[in-house]
C-alpha positions in Angstrom: 90.2 83.1 88.3 90.3 86.9 88.7 92.5 89.9 88.1 93.1 92.7 90.6 95.4 95.6 90.9 98.8 94.9 92.5 99.6 96.7 95.7 103.0 98.2 96.6 103.5 95.7 99.4 103.4 93.0 96.7 106.4 94.4 94.8 108.6 91.4 95.8 105.9 89.0 94.6 105.5 90.7 91.3 109.2 90.9 90.8 109.5 87.2 91.7 107.0 86.3 89.0 108.8 88.4 86.4 112.2 86.9 87.4 110.7 83.4 87.1 109.4 84.5 83.6 112.9 85.6 82.7 114.3 82.2 83.7 111.7 80.4 81.7 112.6 82.5 78.6 116.4 81.8 79.2 115.7 78.1 79.6 113.9 78.1 76.3 116.8 79.9 74.6 114.8 83.1 74.1 116.8 86.4 74.5 113.7 88.3 75.7 114.0 89.9 79.2 117.6 88.7 79.5 119.1 92.2 80.2 118.0 94.9 82.5 114.4 95.0 81.4 112.0 94.7 83.1 113.7 95.7 86.3 112.4 96.4 89.8 112.0 100.1 89.1 109.8 99.4 86.0 107.7 97.0 88.1 107.5 99.5 91.0 106.3 102.1 88.6 103.7 99.8 87.2 102.3 99.2 90.7 102.5 102.8 91.8 100.7 104.0 88.6 98.0 101.3 88.9 99.1 99.4 85.7 100.2 96.1 87.3 97.6 93.4 87.7 97.9 90.1 89.6 96.1 87.0 88.3 94.8 84.8 91.0 93.0 81.4 91.1 89.6 81.2 92.8 91.4 80.0 96.0 93.5 83.2 95.8 96.8 81.6 94.8 98.8 84.0 92.6 99.3 82.6 89.1 100.7 85.5 87.1 101.0 89.2 86.4 100.6 91.7 83.6 100.8 95.4 83.0 98.0 97.3 81.3 99.2 100.6 79.9 96.8 103.4 78.9 97.6 105.4 75.7 99.9 106.9 74.8 102.5 104.1 75.0 105.8 105.5 73.8 107.4 102.1 73.6 105.9 102.0 70.0 107.1 105.4 68.8 109.7 103.7 66.6 107.6 100.9 65.3 108.0 100.0 61.6 104.5 99.2 60.5 100.9 100.4 60.4 98.3 100.3 63.2 94.9 98.9 62.5 93.4 101.9 64.3 94.8 105.4 64.3 92.7 106.3 67.4 94.5 107.4 70.5 92.0 105.3 72.5 93.9 102.1 73.1 95.5 100.1 75.8 98.7 98.1 75.7 99.4 94.8 77.5 103.1 94.4 78.6 105.1 92.2 81.0 102.8 89.1 81.0 104.2 86.2 83.1 102.8 83.0 84.6 104.7 81.3 87.5 106.6 78.3 86.0 105.0 75.9 88.5 101.6 76.8 86.9 102.8 76.3 83.3 101.0 73.8 81.1 97.6 74.1 82.8 96.0 76.5 80.4 96.4 79.5 82.7 98.0 81.7 80.0 95.0 81.3 77.7 92.7 82.0 80.7 94.7 85.0 81.7 94.3 86.4 78.2 90.5 85.9 78.3 90.3 87.5 81.7 92.6 90.4 80.7 90.4 91.3 77.8 87.3 91.1 80.0 89.1 93.3 82.6 90.1 95.8 79.8 86.5 96.0 78.5 85.2 96.6 82.0 87.9 99.1 83.1 88.7 100.8 79.8 85.5 100.9 77.8 86.8 103.8 75.8 89.5 101.6 74.2 89.2 101.0 70.4 92.0 98.5 70.4 94.5 96.5 72.4 98.2 96.4 71.5 100.9 93.9 72.5 104.3 92.9 71.4 106.7 90.0 72.0 110.2 88.9 71.0 110.6 87.4 67.6 111.8 84.2 69.1 109.0 83.8 71.6 106.9 81.5 69.5 104.6 80.4 72.4 103.6 84.0 73.1 103.1 84.7 69.4 100.8 81.7 69.1 98.8 82.9 72.1 98.5 86.4 70.8 97.4 85.2 67.4 95.0 82.7 68.9 93.1 85.6 70.5 92.6 87.4 67.2 95.5 89.9 67.2 97.1 90.8 63.9 100.8 91.5 63.4 101.1 95.1 62.4 104.8 95.8 62.6 108.3 95.3 64.1 110.1 97.1 66.8 113.9 97.1 67.0 116.0 98.0 70.0 113.4 99.4 72.4 114.0 97.0 75.3 117.6 96.1 74.3 119.6 97.3 71.3 119.6 93.9 69.6 116.0 93.0 70.3 113.5 92.6 67.5 109.9 92.4 68.6 106.7 91.7 66.7 103.9 94.1 67.4 100.3 93.2 67.3 96.9 94.9 67.6 93.3 93.8 68.0 90.3 96.0 67.5 87.7 95.8 70.2 
């Protein structure tokens, strides 16, 4: 398994994975990503700015995607809470999704392991990693906590006016 930066000609592929993720969340009754976020323009910006990464199997099949955002990440400007690190040297992980036909095979855990190795190799200056998820997304909360993140606050209304997200941070 390996991560690589997404290319602009893969915009449709990345959008397909995100749309599949939206459907998985809807099927689970989770209100995350059920509005206009993330949309094609957000994904296009991720790719153009070098933030979008594609997760591939060793035989080059696409399994999932994520976005790695360098600080500052203004999505957290209104967070109610306290960071573990006040350093401005952090990266944020957003828009993580695994194709539904690859669910249940441990790929999400492997993606997290590989993401953190990728961040260490490509962002050695980072003192911490930040991530958030919807309050109802128990699977993602479990995954985040499994990898040593601590809940540091709540975020209300950033992605949609009624959304409440839990914010996590991990020192590296």
